[in-house]
N, C-alpha and C positions, 0 to 999 in steps of 0.2 A: 816658509815652508814648514817647518821642525814644529814650533808654535800653530798652524795649521793642524799636525797629523796629532798633538797631543792634544789639542780640541778634540775632534774627532773620538780618539783612544777616552777623553774621559766621558765624554755623551753618551759613547757604545757601554760605557763601565755602570752608567749611571741610567740608559734604559734597562741593561742586566738586571740593576740592581731592584730596579722596579718591576721587572718581569720574574724576580724571583719573590719579590714581596707577593707580587699578588696570587703566583702559585700557592704560598702559603696559606693567604688566606681563601683562597678557593676551596683546599685542600680540609680546612681548620673546619670550614664551612661546611663540606660533606661529613666529616667528623662529628659535629652535633645532629647532622640530618639521619646519621646511621642512629645515633644515641636517640636521638627522637620520635626516630620509625618503629625501633623496640621498647619504646616506652607505651608506642601506638598500640604494638599488639601483644604485650600485655595489659593494657586498656580494653581492649577487643578478647581477652581472654579471661577477665576478672569477667565481664560483663556479661559473658556467656554462663558465669558459674556460678554468680552472686546476686546478679540482679534478672536473671531468667525465674519466671514464675512457671510450675507443674501443677498439669504435665504439659500445657501447652509450650514451654519454651520461648512464652515469649521478652524480648530480655526489655524492659521498663525504662532503664537509663543506659547510655551507651558514651560513656567518657572519653569514648574516642574520635568522635566527630569532634568535640571541643579540642582536642590536639590537633589533630590535625590542623582545625582551625590555624590554633597558635604555629604549627608548621610554617603553611601561608603564608602568614603574616609578616615573618619574622624570616622566610627564604622565598618567599613567592614562589613563583612555577617552577621552580626547583624542585621545590619540597613535591608536585605532586606524583613522580615515579614512586618515591620512597613511600608515600603514606598506599599506594598502591598495593607494593610486592608486601607490607604491611598488612594491609587487608586482606590480601590472596592467602598470605600463610594462614593468620587466623582463621579463614574463614574455611579452610578448605577441607581439615578432615571434617566437617561437620557436613560437608557435601558430596562428601568422598562417601560417606556412612550413609546415605540415601539411596546411594545403589542405583541413579540415577542416570541417562545415558550423558557427557562429554560433560561429566563434572568441571575440570578447568576450564570450558566456557561460559559457563554458566559463572560459575567464581570470581571470573576474570570480571565480567561485565559486572558481576554487584562491586567487586571491588573498585573496580574504576568509576560507578556512581559512588563509593565512597572516600575515593580521592578528589571527586569533582566536587563533594562539599564541602571541604574544606575550601576550595578554590574559590568558588560561589562565594559563601560567608566573608573568604577574602575579600572579594570586590564589593559587596556591598557594604562591610564595613568602610572602605575605603571611601566608599562614595557616599554613605550615608552619614556616617559616623566619623571627621576625619582624624578629629582630636580625641577620638576613645570616648569609654562611657565618662561625662565629666558632671549631669547632673541626672537628675530625678527623672523629669522630661526624656532623656534621651533613650530609655527605656522602652518605650512604645514604637520606636524606628528598630532599634534592637533586638527587638521579640518579633516586628513582624520581616523585618526586612532581612538580617541576621541571620534570625534562627530559622523561622518558617517558611522563606521563600525557599533557600537552597535545600532542606531538608526535604520538602515537599517535591522539590524536582528529583535528587536523589532517589527518594523513598517507592516516589512511583515510577521509577527506573528496573527499583534492586523488585519491588511488588512482582511486576509485569514478569519478570524475567523467570522471580523464583514458581509464575502459573505456569509459565509459556514450558518452564522444565519440568514442572508434575513436582516439584518439591513442597508448594500446597496446592491448596483445590481450590477454583477460582471462585468459589463462595465465601473461601475466608480472605480472599486478598483483601473485599475494603478494610477486614480488622485490622488483618496486616500492616496494610497501611499507616493507619489510623496510628498504629503501634509505633510504627518505624520515626514516623513525626513526630510524636510526642518525647518519644528516647534521643535521639539524636538532637531533638532541639533542646532538650534538660542538658545534655552534654557539652552543650557549644553553651547554655545561658550559668553553667557553673564551673566551667572551666574560664571562658574568656576575661571576665571580668575577676578571675583570680588572679589570673595572668597580671592582668593591666595592674593591678593593686599590687602588687609585688615590684612590676617592672616600674614602676613611678616611685615606690617605697620599702628601701632596703631593710628601715631601722626597725629593731625589737628594742624596746623602751619594755625596762622591767616593770612598772606600776602596772603597766597595759598586759603583759605576760602573763603576770597573776593573777589580774583579773579574767583572763581568756580561762586560763587554769580552772579556778574557781568556779568560771562558770561551766566552763567541758561536763565539770562531774558533776554539777546541780543537772543538765540535759542528760547526761547520763543515767542520773537516777530517774530522770521523769520517763524516758527512752524505758528503762528497765522496767518499771511501773507496768507502760503502757500498753507491752509488749507480752508481759503475766499475769493477765485478766483485768488490768486496769485503765481499759483502752482512752477513755476520757483524757488522762493527763499530756497523752500526746499533743493537744492543743496548747499546753504550758507552756511549750516548745517556743511556739511564737512570738509570745509579750517576752518572756525570757532574751532570745539574740535581739528583739528589737531596743530593749533595756543594753543591750551590752553593745548595738550601735551606738550610742551615745558616748561610750566612754574608750574605746581602745580603735585604733585605726582600720585605715579601712583594709588593707591589706590581711589582719588579724582578725577582721570581720567577716573580708568572706570566706577566709581559711576557715572557720568556725561555723559558717553560714553551711560551706560545702561538705565538709566531713561531717552534719547533721544530717541534713539529706542522701549522703550518701547512705550513710547508719538505716536511714528510715528504710530506706529501697531494700539494702539488703537483705534486712532482716525482714523485712515480709517475704524478698523474695522466696526465703525460709520456711514460709507460710506457718508465722508467727504476726500476733497482733491484733492492730484493730482494724486492717484494710484484709478482712476472709470474709466471702459471702458465698454463698449456694450460687450466685450468677460471676464468673469470672470477669467477663466482662465489666460489669457496674464496678467488682473491686478495684479491676486495673485504674479503670476511670477515675473513682473515689482517690486510691493513690495519685494519679498524676495530679491531679487536682490540685490536692493539700499539699506536694510540694512545689509545681510552679507558683500559689497562691502565696505560698510564704517565701519562696525564692524573689519573685519580685516586691513581695512588701518589704521585704529586711532589704534588698538592693535600694529602692528607691528612698527608703529613709537614710541607709547610710550615705547615699550620695548626697541626697539635701541636705544632710548634716555636715559631710566636707565641705560643700558648696557657703554653708553659711559658716562656717570657721572661716574657709579663706576670702570670703568678705571681710569677715572681722576681721582678720589677718592683713589686708589690705588695707583697712580703714585705719588700723592703729599704725600700721605703715604710713599713711597718708597726714595722721594728726601729728604724728613723731616727727614727721618730715616740716611738720608747717610751723611746730613750736623748737625746734632746736636750727641751733644757726651751723650754716652748711660749713661754712671756713674753721672755727672754732669747735665743734661740735658740742660747747653750750646752751642751753636754753635761751632761746629769745625773751624780748621785753612780753611779745605779746603772752605768753607762759609762764616769763615771771609774776608780772604784777597779781595776777590770781594767787601762785603761792604765796605771795606778799601777805594778801588781802588775810588767805584761810589761817597761820600763821598769827598774825594782827590778832583775828577774832578767837582765834585760840586761847593762845596767851592772854590777851583778855580777861577769858570767861574762868581760865584757871586762876589768874593772878599770877601769872609768867611774868619772865622779863625774855626779849630777843632783844639781837643787836644788828641793824644791819649797815653795810658798806659799800660804800660806791665809790670808783676809782676811773683814772683816765692815766694815758700813757703820757708823758711830758712831751711836749713838741712834737707830735706825731705826724702834723703836718709836713713838717720839716724833713720828715724820712722820709714821705712821699716824696718830696718833691727833688730831694738830695737824692737818691736810690730807685724809687720807680716804686709804682704800685707793688708789685709783687713782692720787693722785701718789705712792703711795708704789712702785706698779709702772711709774709712768713715771722716778723713780729708779732702779730697778734697771736698766732696758732700759737707763739714762742709763749708770751705770754697771758692765754688761758692754760697752756698746760703747766706753767708754774701755779696760777692759782688752783687748780685742783687737786695739786699734790701738794699743798699749802693748807689743807681746810678738812674738814670731817667727812665721815659720808652721809651724816643727817644733815651738813651745810648744804645751800644750791648755788652755785653760781650760773652766772647767765652774761649775756652780752647784751648790751642794750642798744646797742646801736653803735657807729664807728670807731672810733676807739673807748668809749662807752663802757664801764663793765661794771656787776654790782654782785654782794656776795650776802646771802641772808642767814645769819644765826641763830638758830633755834635753841631755847635753853642758855642762853648766855647773855654776857653782862657785858659792855663797851671795852672795858679792859682784856677780856678773853680776846674777844677780836681784833683789834688790837694790836693783842702779843702775834695771831695766827697773819696779821695785813704787816706788819713788823719785819717776820722772817722772808717773806715773798716780796717786802719792798727790797732785802739785802741780796735774797737773790737774783732778782731781775737787775739791778746795779752792780752786780761783780758777777753775774751770767751774758757775757753780749750772744747776739743771735749771727751764727756764718751766713753771709749770702753772697755766692760767687767770691769766696776767695777773700769778702771785708768784714771784719767784724764792725758789727754796729750796735751802740751801747744806750738804750734808755733807760729811762726811771720813768716812774708811777706816784702821781697825789694820790692822797685817801683821804675821804670823809666819812666818818664813823661815829652814828647813834645807837642810843640805848633804847628801848620803852619800857618804861616802870608802870604801867598802869595810864589810872584816869584819865578823861574825855579828849582820847586823841582818835587822830582818825589814822590810815595810812600813806593818806597823803602828807599828812604833815609830818610822820616819820621820814619820806624819802624827801621832800621838801628841806629838813633839819639835815640829812646827809649829805646833801646836795650844797648847802649853805659850809659846810664843814669841809666840804671839798675844794668849791672856791679860797675859802680861807686859805687851806695847806698851798696850791698854786701860789696864789697874794703874796704868800708869808716866803716864799722862795721856790717852790716846788721840792721833789724826793722827798716829801715827809708826809705824818699821818695826823690827821686833828681828830679827836672825838670827847664826845659828851652825852649826856641823854639826853634825849628830846620832852618838856613838859604841855603843861596843856598855855602857859603861855610863851613860849616857842611860836603855835603856832597864830 
């Protein structure tokens, strides 16, 4: 009975701990949502101040839509009321100044549509691109399904709401709708890739940061010239960013791209630069087209470049896996024989020497029979570790198969190689392998030959080293035999 009471008490304590942990996590989530809602509010105010063209006050960039989508991606439907409140607070003062009836109601409808944008964009992203933006072809689905569809739905609601409430004339509703769609879509297009890139990769590489800083200075000069009487320089921003996409990571690339596009729209909002025209509608269209095409092009190149780098990294990993012995981490026969051939041709061309050592473990079959294959693997790994610690960085150690090993000594003679292998032989003899409380002592027989030039092939070098290895075994094992290979030896 006492044990049952203790068990019940323990279960209650465990449940209580889990409850407190869950409450703490929920409070942390709400705290982050409050901070994100504050950022949404600031982005909305910034959009009204920096990205609105006078005298129409039509906002060309609504970064808040991208922030709202990110909030929904991270917190789901829980983000909806926070976006709604932030949007309401940002828009209500302007609606109140218009002196129309029921400003709270019409602001609430518009704020609800803004919150709906983030939810619909999140749902479309999860349905169409569950892995996020991974390749350049994803941009088509992203642009249509994630950017356009959610913003068209919310913009239709907001446009009708503003027209019904008398905030805009009905004949202005069409242009108002179009600009809302473009502004909200641009916000998602700029913010979400930036969020994803920084979520996937947080590293700041000093060399890439230096390139980013230098390129940013160059873009700053181009923008200054473009907005100070030399409009043609604006079109050089695209090739500069495209070149940058090949030299820095995606997270820094999206940061540079977003900052550049935001700067272009912000400066245009101050009635400066090449996107000014008597026809305001035409000027707005030119600006938005430039920003959209530039952003899509840069993102496509950056994503494609990352895809190529990923493929190349995977290829190198597969190649490494195919060339490295998994147990000993030494190169295998398939990788070692081309290394031997390359060194042979280099030595022959330059008139240099090199040495080749072939090794095996004495009575290794007996180790497997007596102690088991697991112990045998431990012995092989121990032997490979000793080989690496007794060779130079330029030497190439390999496992040819079973208990057969090889070491290639570039720029060395047989005497130098024998000295290194003697150190290995002594360390192996005096350092047993500890397996399951048992000390296993093993030794090695080694054959070493030296290439001295002449009409000798790599196979002849390897054959001579193999002959010396067997001479060492026949002479009693645990010893080294070495000489130089000659034409006659073949």
